[in-house]
KOLRORO-114772 format. One record per residue (C-alpha): residue number from 1; x negated, y negated, z. Coordinates in nm, 4 decimals, always signed. Example, Ala and Ser with C-alpha at 12.3 -4.5 7.8 and 13.67 -1.06 7.14 Angstrom:
1	-1.2300	+0.4500	+0.7800 .
2	-1.3670	+0.1060	+0.7140 .
//
This chain:
1	+7.2055	-2.8203	-2.0007 .
2	+7.1900	-2.4448	-2.0530 .
3	+7.1748	-2.3035	-2.4059 .
4	+7.4392	-2.0357	-2.3461 .
5	+7.7675	-2.0094	-2.1586 .
6	+7.8822	-1.6584	-2.0755 .
7	+8.2569	-1.6896	-2.0258 .
8	+8.4791	-1.4267	-1.8693 .
9	+8.8586	-1.4384	-1.8940 .
10	+8.9914	-1.2222	-1.6112 .
11	+9.3186	-1.1053	-1.4623 .
12	+9.3314	-0.8846	-1.1523 .
13	+8.9854	-0.7388	-1.2105 .
14	+8.8409	-0.7861	-0.8614 .
15	+8.7469	-0.4163	-0.8683 .
16	+8.5318	-0.4510	-1.1843 .
17	+8.4101	-0.8112	-1.2094 .
18	+8.1342	-0.7448	-0.9552 .
19	+7.9610	-0.5295	-1.2154 .
20	+7.9739	-0.8218	-1.4596 .
21	+7.8282	-1.0567	-1.1983 .
22	+7.5473	-0.8192	-1.1004 .
23	+7.4421	-0.7784	-1.4636 .
24	+7.4207	-1.1554	-1.5021 .
25	+7.2090	-1.1833	-1.1893 .
26	+6.9631	-0.9362	-1.3454 .
27	+6.9203	-1.1265	-1.6728 .
28	+6.5583	-1.1684	-1.7784 .
29	+6.6423	-1.5125	-1.9206 .
30	+6.8177	-1.7667	-1.6980 .
31	+6.9095	-2.0146	-1.9721 .
32	+7.2843	-1.9665	-1.9204 .
33	+7.5770	-2.0437	-1.6945 .
34	+7.8779	-1.8258	-1.6166 .
35	+8.2301	-1.9605	-1.6677 .
36	+8.5034	-1.7508	-1.5075 .
37	+8.8561	-1.8268	-1.6316 .
38	+9.1007	-1.6655	-1.3906 .
39	+9.4350	-1.6071	-1.5628 .
40	+9.6406	-1.6303	-1.2436 .
41	+9.5028	-1.3229	-1.0666 .
42	+9.6968	-1.2068	-0.7597 .
43	+9.4091	-0.9976	-0.6173 .
44	+9.0846	-1.1067	-0.4458 .
45	+8.9184	-1.2445	-0.7601 .
46	+8.9203	-1.6061	-0.6426 .
47	+8.7624	-1.5434	-0.3014 .
48	+8.5028	-1.3079	-0.4507 .
49	+8.3919	-1.5553	-0.7182 .
50	+8.3851	-1.8477	-0.4744 .
51	+8.1544	-1.6455	-0.2480 .
52	+7.9184	-1.5950	-0.5435 .
53	+7.9282	-1.9697	-0.6119 .
54	+7.8199	-2.0313	-0.2514 .
55	+7.5391	-1.7762	-0.2879 .
56	+7.4063	-1.9816	-0.5828 .
57	+7.2135	-1.6927	-0.7403 .
58	+7.3290	-1.8027	-1.0866 .
59	+7.5213	-2.1165	-1.1929 .
60	+7.8948	-2.0399	-1.1937 .
61	+8.2004	-2.2447	-1.2816 .
62	+8.5425	-2.1112	-1.1839 .
63	+8.8749	-2.2189	-1.3347 .
64	+9.2058	-2.0753	-1.2174 .
65	+9.5053	-2.1206	-1.4441 .
66	+9.8632	-2.0030	-1.4734 .
67	+9.8918	-1.6548	-1.6212 .
68	+9.9271	-1.6781	-1.9969 .
69	+9.7316	-1.3913	-2.1504 .
70	+9.3852	-1.3373	-2.2941 .
71	+9.4060	-1.5949	-2.5730 .
72	+9.4891	-1.8733	-2.3266 .
73	+9.1743	-1.7771	-2.1376 .
74	+8.9743	-1.8337	-2.4563 .
75	+9.1504	-2.1651	-2.5193 .
76	+9.0685	-2.2838	-2.1667 .
77	+8.7086	-2.1683	-2.2003 .
78	+8.6564	-2.3437	-2.5352 .
79	+8.7934	-2.6676	-2.3892 .
80	+8.5498	-2.6566	-2.0961 .
81	+8.2273	-2.5144	-2.2418 .
82	+7.9511	-2.7701	-2.2912 .
83	+7.6543	-2.5511	-2.3923 .
84	+7.5313	-2.5045	-2.7491 .
85	+7.6384	-2.1374	-2.7645 .
86	+7.8975	-1.9270	-2.5883 .
87	+7.9724	-1.5569	-2.5623 .
88	+8.2663	-1.3728	-2.4053 .
89	+8.1979	-1.0852	-2.1668 .
90	+8.5162	-0.9298	-2.0310 .
91	+8.5539	-0.8742	-1.6589 .
92	+8.5482	-0.4962	-1.6984 .
93	+8.2293	-0.5065	-1.9093 .
94	+7.8701	-0.6116	-1.8422 .
95	+7.5517	-0.7185	-2.0206 .
96	+7.2232	-0.5303	-2.0552 .
97	+6.9516	-0.7029	-1.8552 .
98	+6.7901	-0.8562	-2.1646 .
99	+7.1074	-0.9642	-2.3492 .
100	+7.0807	-1.3376	-2.2763 .
101	+6.7124	-1.3289	-2.3690 .
102	+6.7937	-1.1626	-2.7019 .
103	+7.0631	-1.4192	-2.7835 .
104	+6.8680	-1.7294	-2.6806 .
105	+6.5363	-1.6226	-2.8367 .
106	+6.7039	-1.5216	-3.1634 .
107	+6.8943	-1.8480	-3.1765 .
108	+6.5896	-2.0637	-3.1018 .
109	+6.3743	-1.8856	-3.3607 .
110	+6.6219	-1.8379	-3.6441 .
111	+6.9408	-2.0379	-3.5929 .
112	+6.8838	-2.3627	-3.4071 .
113	+6.9232	-2.6665	-3.6293 .
114	+7.0729	-2.4707	-3.9195 .
115	+7.4238	-2.5936	-4.0100 .
116	+7.4904	-2.2761	-4.2120 .
117	+7.4548	-2.0496	-3.9070 .
118	+7.7475	-1.9905	-3.6668 .
119	+7.5513	-1.7949	-3.4078 .
120	+7.4226	-1.4489	-3.3257 .
121	+7.6166	-1.1251	-3.3747 .
122	+7.5100	-0.8170	-3.1799 .
123	+7.6629	-0.4855	-3.0780 .
124	+7.9012	-0.3548	-2.8132 .
125	+7.8048	-0.0163	-2.6697 .
126	+8.0237	+0.2505	-2.5155 .
127	+7.9508	+0.2931	-2.1466 .
128	+7.6465	+0.5216	-2.1365 .
129	+7.6732	+0.5867	-2.5091 .
130	+7.5944	+0.4371	-2.8474 .
131	+7.7215	+0.1387	-3.0450 .
132	+8.0969	+0.1175	-3.1008 .
133	+8.1277	+0.1724	-3.4739 .
134	+7.7590	+0.2440	-3.5190 .
135	+7.4594	+0.0267	-3.5993 .
136	+7.4639	-0.2358	-3.8712 .
137	+7.3407	-0.1025	-4.2032 .
138	+7.2956	-0.4544	-4.3409 .
139	+7.1071	-0.7093	-4.1305 .
140	+7.1385	-0.9976	-4.3758 .
141	+7.3071	-1.3097	-4.2449 .
142	+7.6819	-1.2956	-4.3093 .
143	+8.0086	-1.4608	-4.2029 .
144	+8.2480	-1.2937	-3.9612 .
145	+8.4764	-1.1384	-4.2209 .
146	+8.2020	-0.9813	-4.4327 .
147	+8.1149	-0.7200	-4.1715 .
148	+8.4755	-0.5994	-4.1601 .
149	+8.4176	-0.4408	-4.5020 .
150	+8.1532	-0.1988	-4.3705 .
151	+8.1802	-0.1905	-3.9893 .
152	+8.4950	-0.0995	-3.7956 .
153	+8.3623	-0.1149	-3.4391 .
154	+8.3560	-0.3861	-3.1747 .
155	+8.0748	-0.6394	-3.1891 .
156	+7.9590	-0.9275	-2.9736 .
157	+7.9540	-1.2887	-3.0961 .
158	+7.7465	-1.5695	-2.9493 .
159	+7.9001	-1.8664	-3.1287 .
160	+7.8220	-2.2341	-3.1692 .
161	+8.0569	-2.4191	-2.9368 .
162	+8.0963	-2.7179	-3.1693 .
163	+8.2457	-2.4968	-3.4424 .
164	+8.5097	-2.3594	-3.2060 .
165	+8.5975	-2.7010	-3.0676 .
166	+8.6527	-2.8294	-3.4220 .
167	+8.9266	-2.5724	-3.4938 .
168	+9.2971	-2.6398	-3.4257 .
169	+9.4118	-2.4813	-3.1013 .
170	+9.5972	-2.1546	-3.1565 .
171	+9.9723	-2.1843	-3.0991 .
172	+10.0823	-1.9855	-2.7949 .
173	+10.4441	-1.8693	-2.7976 .
174	+10.6460	-1.8645	-2.4731 .
175	+10.6504	-1.5208	-2.3119 .
176	+10.3856	-1.3775	-2.5478 .
177	+10.0561	-1.2873	-2.3798 .
178	+9.8829	-1.0700	-2.6395 .
179	+9.7694	-1.3187	-2.9039 .
180	+9.4452	-1.2072	-3.0696 .
181	+9.1493	-1.4443	-3.0087 .
182	+8.9833	-1.3316	-3.3336 .
183	+9.2295	-1.5761	-3.4921 .
184	+8.9531	-1.8312	-3.4262 .
185	+8.6575	-1.6325	-3.5562 .
186	+8.8061	-1.5703	-3.9009 .
187	+8.8228	-1.9475	-3.9577 .
188	+8.4512	-2.0124	-3.9125 .
189	+8.2806	-2.0029	-4.2556 .
190	+7.9219	-2.0157	-4.1317 .
191	+7.7102	-1.7004	-4.1206 .
192	+7.5856	-1.5039	-3.8197 .
193	+7.2359	-1.3769	-3.7590 .
194	+7.2857	-1.0013	-3.7356 .
195	+7.1162	-0.8372	-3.4390 .
196	+7.1059	-0.4556	-3.4117 .
197	+7.0855	-0.4739	-3.0326 .
198	+7.3207	-0.3941	-2.7462 .
199	+7.4617	-0.7163	-2.6008 .
200	+7.7432	-0.5634	-2.3945 .
201	+7.8371	-0.2380	-2.2230 .
202	+8.2112	-0.1877	-2.2753 .
203	+8.4342	-0.0015	-2.0301 .
204	+8.7858	+0.0214	-2.1738 .
205	+9.0514	+0.0074	-1.9008 .
206	+9.3775	+0.2086	-1.9184 .
207	+9.5789	-0.1142	-1.8883 .
208	+9.3441	-0.3307	-2.0938 .
209	+9.4161	-0.5043	-2.4228 .
210	+9.2567	-0.2256	-2.6269 .
211	+9.5166	+0.0120	-2.4842 .
212	+9.8870	-0.0168	-2.5634 .
213	+9.8390	-0.1909	-2.8984 .
214	+10.1875	-0.0875	-3.0132 .
215	+10.3444	-0.2536	-2.7074 .
216	+10.1451	-0.5662	-2.7917 .
217	+10.2806	-0.5689	-3.1473 .
218	+10.6320	-0.5437	-3.0075 .
219	+10.5945	-0.7858	-2.7160 .
220	+10.4024	-1.0647	-2.8953 .
221	+10.5452	-1.0636	-3.2479 .
222	+10.5276	-1.4386	-3.3144 .
223	+10.1601	-1.4409	-3.2187 .
224	+10.0797	-1.1484	-3.4462 .
225	+10.2852	-1.2968	-3.7317 .
226	+10.0800	-1.6151	-3.6959 .
227	+9.7596	-1.4087	-3.7080 .
228	+9.8697	-1.2104	-4.0153 .
229	+9.9825	-1.5288	-4.1915 .
230	+9.6355	-1.6754	-4.1432 .
231	+9.4721	-1.3617	-4.2884 .
232	+9.7103	-1.3556	-4.5851 .
233	+9.5936	-1.7074	-4.6657 .
234	+9.2234	-1.6347	-4.6105 .
235	+9.0243	-1.6578	-4.9368 .
236	+8.7723	-1.3897	-4.8342 .
237	+9.0253	-1.1175	-4.7474 .
238	+9.0446	-0.8668	-5.0394 .
239	+9.3801	-0.7838	-5.1982 .
240	+9.3976	-0.4321	-5.0513 .
241	+9.3454	-0.5693	-4.7008 .
242	+9.5979	-0.8471	-4.7660 .
243	+9.8625	-0.5885	-4.8553 .
244	+9.8043	-0.4125	-4.5213 .
245	+9.8254	-0.7496	-4.3459 .
246	+10.1501	-0.8185	-4.5305 .
247	+10.2933	-0.4880	-4.4039 .
248	+10.2038	-0.5860	-4.0463 .
249	+10.3347	-0.9363	-4.1092 .
250	+10.6763	-0.8039	-4.2139 .
251	+10.6906	-0.5777	-3.9078 .
252	+10.5994	-0.8657	-3.6739 .
253	+10.8546	-1.0960	-3.8359 .
254	+11.1275	-0.8352	-3.7858 .
255	+11.0414	-0.8117	-3.4152 .
256	+11.0340	-1.1928	-3.3928 .
257	+11.3553	-1.2286	-3.5971 .
258	+11.1729	-1.4550	-3.8392 .
259	+11.4097	-1.3830	-4.1261 .
260	+11.2452	-1.6563	-4.3329 .
261	+10.9335	-1.4365	-4.3527 .
262	+10.9103	-1.4649	-4.7326 .
263	+10.9495	-1.8423	-4.7562 .
264	+10.6944	-1.8974	-4.4761 .
265	+10.4444	-1.6487	-4.6155 .
266	+10.1416	-1.7835	-4.8063 .
267	+10.1652	-1.4702	-5.0278 .
268	+10.5341	-1.4400	-5.1131 .
269	+10.5109	-1.1724	-5.3853 .
270	+10.2856	-0.9586	-5.1686 .
271	+10.5262	-0.9972	-4.8763 .
272	+10.8189	-0.8834	-5.0897 .
273	+10.6153	-0.5815	-5.2046 .
274	+10.5314	-0.5025	-4.8421 .
275	+10.8896	-0.5340	-4.7148 .
276	+10.9869	-0.1648	-4.7179 .
277	+10.6511	-0.0423	-4.5744 .
278	+10.6820	-0.3193	-4.3156 .
279	+11.0259	-0.1934	-4.2133 .
280	+10.8860	+0.1591	-4.1769 .
281	+10.5939	+0.0294	-3.9703 .
282	+10.8354	-0.1613	-3.7489 .
283	+11.0299	+0.1602	-3.6809 .
284	+10.7051	+0.3436	-3.6065 .
285	+10.5894	+0.0721	-3.3634 .
286	+10.9254	+0.0851	-3.1853 .
287	+10.8842	+0.4616	-3.1454 .
288	+10.5224	+0.4391	-3.0203 .
289	+10.5995	+0.1503	-2.7834 .
290	+10.8624	+0.3406	-2.5881 .
//
């Protein structure tokens, strides 16, 4: 069995996924397999990936599912991954040639057999540029949420599969396709080995999830309320951050018509304090999502 699964949730990315595939073919370490989770693509993704499977340059598994959004791609991947570690590489992004080698070697030398370690955390780089959010200033081992205090950019997680499989499956609400997969990562208490290396070249697409965040807040309010509720109840989230989460929580509940937002909140006083700012945020999101 391979040490690492690189999984790629994809939807209508036949024009970019070839770049992802080519980068995996160039990897200096072959101790991985590629799992492609096709979220109901209507383009040529299926025929393209099946041709690569026939070519047998790298081991590939392909799963096609009904369209349900990015988070359902993660859920499907987690249910089907069998390797010790896994990492998500989007179908419009690609890995540096030595990324798998960096992950596997770091894991084998510093993480394997340690129950306190969740995996390896490296950097995402802008296409042709530097790290998104800069380099880590602290390379000590730390859990997922600790880095949020000092680093605001995107990073890349190679995570122990057993930890993800042990978590309850995220609830997916009908008609909502923008649930945030980081809902899972916040719930893993183990620490990551910090790696100041590029593990992924990121190419943000105009219609990708990073774009149109205000439309996502409006179109998937139950999912975002669920996410904010989890953060409000998280013991490691500082009070200042929890107030901001409460503001977003109120806004999401208004969109979702969850009028019991106070009684269902794990931080009722904070939610009451955030009600007026949450109403203002809701109005702002409505304006930006036009």
